N, C-alpha and C positions, 0 to 999 in steps of 0.2 A: 358109131355104132357101138351099141351094149357090151361092155365087158361083161367077161364070163363072173357073176356072182356067186359069193359065198357067205351069207346071211347065217350069223349065228346068232342063237337065241340067247338075249342077253337079261329081257325081262316078261313077265306075264303073269297080267291078273284078270279080275273077271272087267276091267276098264277096257284094257288096253293090252296089247303086244311089239314089244319094242327087237327087231334084229339086225345086228352089225355086220356090215364085213369091212373091217378096220384097212386091209389091202389095196378096196378099191376108193376108200373114206366115202361111205355109205351107211344110210341108216334107214333102214323101213319100220315105221310105226303104223299100225292096226287098231282102229277104233272100235272096241268090242260092242259099246254097247251108247246109247246115248246118256250124254255128263252132266252133271249140276255143275255151275260155273266153278266154283270151287276145285269140284272134280277135275276139268280139265284145266282149271291154273295148274292146280298140280300135276298130273301127269305133262303135260308141256314144258315145266320145270323139269321132271325128271329127264324128260328126253333131252332138251338142253344141255343139262346135266353131263351126260352119257356122250351128247354130240362131241363135249368137251374132252371128256375122256379119251374118246376115240380115235378125236382129227377127223369127224365125219365134216364133208363140202355137202355131199347130196343127199336130199332128204326126199323120201315119196313118203306120204302120208294116206294113207287108204281110208277115208273120211266117210263110207257108203252108210255106217251104220249111226254115225254121230248128224241127226236130222238138221240141226243148223247149231251159229254160234251166236249167242246174246251181244247186241249189237256193244256192250261196255266191252265185253270181252275181246270183241272185234278193235276195240278203240285199243285196251290191254296190247295185242299182238302188235301193232301198227306203232306204238308210242313210246312204249317201257320194252317189251320182246324184242321185236324184230332188230334195234339198234343195238341189239345187246347181241344177237344171234349172226349179224352181219361179220362179226370180226370172225366168224366159223363157217358158216354154210353160205354156198355162191348162189343156189338151187331145189326150189324146194318145190315138186311136182304134188297136187292133191287130187287125189280119186276122188269123183262126188259124183253122185247120182244128177237126175234132171232136174230134184226134187231141191237136193240140197246146195244147188248150183242159185237157184230161186230165193231160198231162205236168206243160207248166207250171206247172198251179193257179194260172192268174192270178187266181183269187177270194183266193188266202192275199197273192197280192201288196198287190192293193185293200185287203185285211183289216187288212194291214201298215200302206197309206198312212194309212186311216182313224184308226189308233190314234196315228198322228202328226197330232194335231188340226191345228196350226199349216201343214201341209204340203195336209190334206186340203181347208182353207180355199179353199187358192187352186190347187186340182190339182188333175184326174182323168184317170183311166184305165179305160181299156172296153175287150171284146172284142166282134170282129164276125165275121160268119160272109162279108161279100164288102166290096169300095170302097163300094158305093152308100149301105148301109146306116152305114158307119163316114164317110162324109164328112156324111151327115144331121145324123148326132150330134155333129160335129166344129162345124159351123155353126148347129147347130139357133137358132132365135129365144132371143134373148136372149145366146148364150153369146160374143158379138161387143161 
């Protein structure tokens, strides 16, 4: 069951919006446009800093305006970013368009996570078509 969420805005610029409900350990990011690799990594790193500061365990990322993530950035996520993130976050739900699912090949990222068994044991990432199903998965029974 999804808890009553009351996220508060903590950051917004032309690239992304970030809201946090510290009581629920929840962060929500919305990508507002497509980003270059440098911008993408900078924004992801900012979200990580806020996750650490606020003790977030559940991350909903609305990536419908982020058309794709470069292969080099996908590898950076899996090999560099996710191992750091796994100390804080248990689950990431990513809202994507059908086209985004094909272009990012999120399944490839998930497969790479599965191959890193230590990471897969404590960390999950999954794609969703809408906010409601993403939230249901994030907070499903046994997730907390």
